[in-house]
N, C-alpha and C positions, 0 to 999 in steps of 0.2 A: 446894592444891597440893602435893605431895611431892617431895623431893629426890631427885635421880639420885646412884648413888654416883659416885664420883669415878674420872675416867678419864685417864690420860696418852695416849692415842692422838692423835696428830699431826693436826690438821686438814687436809683437802684443799685447801683455800679458804676464802673467807669465804661465810658461810652469812647471807641478809637474812633478817630479821624484820620484817616489815609489820604494824604495830596502831596504830589512833589512839589505843590506851590506853597513856598513857606506863608507866605500871605494869607493865604487862602486857611491854610490849616489855622493861623493864630484867629481869624474872624470867625472859623465856625468854632472854634475852641473857647474863646471868650462869649458867644453868643449862649452856647450850652452850658458855661459855668454860671452866667447870668441866670440861667432857667433852674440852676439849682443840681446839676449834673457835675460828678467828675468826671475828666477827661485825659485821656494818654493819646499822645500823636505818634505817627508814622510818616516817613518821608516817601516810601515806596513798599510795594507789595511783599517783598522779604522780608523787612523789617516787621511789617505787619504780622503776616503769617508768625515769625518768629514771638511776637509779643503773644499773640491768642494761643499757641503753644505753651507759653511761660504762665499766663497769667489769664485768670477767668474775665471777660468783657461781658458787657450787659447788649452792645449791639455796635456794629461796622457802620461809619459812614463813609463810604468807599467811592474813591476817584477813580473812574474805568481805565483812563490813559496816563501810565507811569512807566519809568526806565526799570529794567530788571525784571520786574513783573508785575501784568496788569490787573485790573480788577478782576477779569473773568479767571485767571489764574488763582487768584486770592480765593474766590468764591468757588472754584475745584476744590482748593486746599480744605477749605473750612467745611464744606460739604461733605467731604471725604472723610472727614472724624467723628465717631461717635458724640464724641463728647460736643462738638459743636455744630452738630448736623443740622439744629433749630436756630442755631444764632442769629438773630434778626440781623440783615445787611440791607442798608439804603445805598445805592449807587447813585454817584455823583457824575455828571458828564456835560462838556459842553456841545455834547451831538445831540441836538434837538431833534433830529427826525424819527419818524414814528418807528422803523426798522430797528434803531438802536435801541429805543426804549424797549420795545419787543423781546429783541435778544437779549438785553441783562436781566429781563424777567425770565427768560427762558434758562438762561445759565444759572438760575439758582438765586437772584437778588428778588427780596421781600418788598420792595418799593423802589422809585425811581426820584429822583430830582434832576431837571436840568439847569446848567448856569446860563444868565444869573440867578443864584438862589433867593429869593426871599427870608430873611432869616426867623420870622414869625412863623413861615410855613415848613421851614427846616425843624425849628423846635415842636409845632405842633405832629408834624409826622413820627418824629421820634418819641414823642409821649405815645403815638398810637400803636406805632410797635412794640412799646414796650408794655403796654396793656395787653395786647395780643399774645405776646410772649406770656405774658404773666397767667392768660387764661388757658392757654396751651399746657403750661407746667403744671396747674392746679389739676387740671385735667387728667395730665398723664399720673399725677401723684395719687389722685383718686383710683385710677383704674388699679394701679398697684396695691393699695390699701385693700380695694374689694377683692383681687385676685390672693392679697394674702389670708383675709379673712376666710375667704372660701377653703382654700388650702387647709389653713386650720380647723375649720370644720371637717373637710373630709376625712381628715386624719385621724378624727375622733369617732369616724363610723366603723362599727364591727360587721362586717358582712357575714361573719358565720352563723349557721342556722337556718330557719326556715326565711325562704325569700321576704315574708311579709315582716317576719320581725327585723332584718337588714333595710325592707325598705322603708320603715318606720322611724329606724334609726337615721336614715338618711334625710328623711324630708323634715325631722325633728331638728337635726343641724343646720341644714341647709337654708330653711326658710329665713331662720333669725339673720344668717349670716348673709342673706341676699336682701334683707328688709321687705319681704314678702307677706302681703296679707294672708296668701294661701299656697300652699304649693301639695301636688297630687302626682302621686306614679299609678297607674294604670296598666295591668298588662294583658295582653291579647291572647286568648285560650284558641289552641285547634278547633274547638267545638263551636268558634263564632261568639263566645261570651268574651267580656271584658271584666276583668277583675281588679276591683281597687286594692293594691299593696298597701299604700298607705297614706296619710294626708297630713299635712299641717293646718291648724284652725277649722272651724267649720265648712263644710263644704256639701250642704244636704243635696243636692241635684246629684252627688256622685256616691252616696249610700253610706254605709260603715264600711271601715277596714277589713278586709277579707270575705267581703261579699260581692256580687256581681253588681252591675251597672245596669241601667234600665235599658232593654235590649235596643231601645230604638236610639239611644243616645251610644249605646256601645258600636251600632251599625256606623253611627255618623263618624266617632271618634276613629274608627279602621278608615272609612273610606277617606278621610282627610289625611290620616296620616301615611297613606300610602303616596300621597302628591307633595310630602314634605313639611317644612313647620310653617305656621302660618298664626296669627293674632287676631282675635277676635272678642266680641263683648259678650259676657254671659250675663243675663237676669237671673238675680237670685233669691232666695227664699228671703223675704224682707225682714230686715232687723227691725227691733225696737225704736221707733222714733226714727229709724231710715226708709222709708215705704219706698225710695226709689234707687237702693242699691244696688249696684250692680259689679263685676269683677272684669277687670281688662285683661284676658288672657292670651299669653304667648304659650304654645303649644310644641313641643320639641318632639319627633318621634324618635325610638327606640331602633334603629335598624338591626336587620338579623338577614340570614342568607336567602332566606324565602319572602322576606317582606318584614314591615313593621311586626316589632316582638310586642311594643307597646307604644306610650306616649308619655311625656311627664308634661304637667302643667303649672304653668307657673301665673298667679293672678295676684292682681293688685286692685284693692279696692277704690270705685271712683262712684260721684254721685253721691246725693243723701248726707253730703259732710256737712 
């Protein structure tokens, strides 16, 4: 086993090293501490699960073959809990055959190391898994934040009264909450017309709220809505200083019992920035 380069990188939290061989645990723990991480140790799978249930750990460095509870059992216990479902796990084993590597990943491990382990590779893989996990957590938190913003916006909308008034209130709240440049709600009428119920920001191609869309555009939107959601780019009326302005538009049909009742258009500007 070769030693890793020294690093002063601060550890994001304790790493749990699980191995029934005390000497290997000490070597791994020392390498990780020298790299700046806090470390806790467990001599078998049962104690590892108890530690994980008792305290938060950043990553598990897990031996596959152990008494009482093996690596596969620990993985099942970790993945079975909501609080640790995404906890990074690196499986370490003396079994180097490809089938054991594959089975370890299929059991739920995020990465795999075969003994003898080069310590600089061990530290590098730990860092990579922690980076990936941090990115995943940021994405989850961002999604949760967006959902809270959306829920708050919807709670402010008053849908009583005329449909046009409700639609205008809806787009006025949703567009800022979703960070959209443009948002529009279009209703399909029984006579074939399409009416712009509400729009956020300027969207000259759609006309004025309460008015009908261009018949050709209305027919095109109705036909596309019957096929389901779609994404397209709309060339828009040029803005001052932005002659190549366009909108990236995501369209979501509003389903009805006999076909789409309308469509919601979500637009973000591209080009000419």
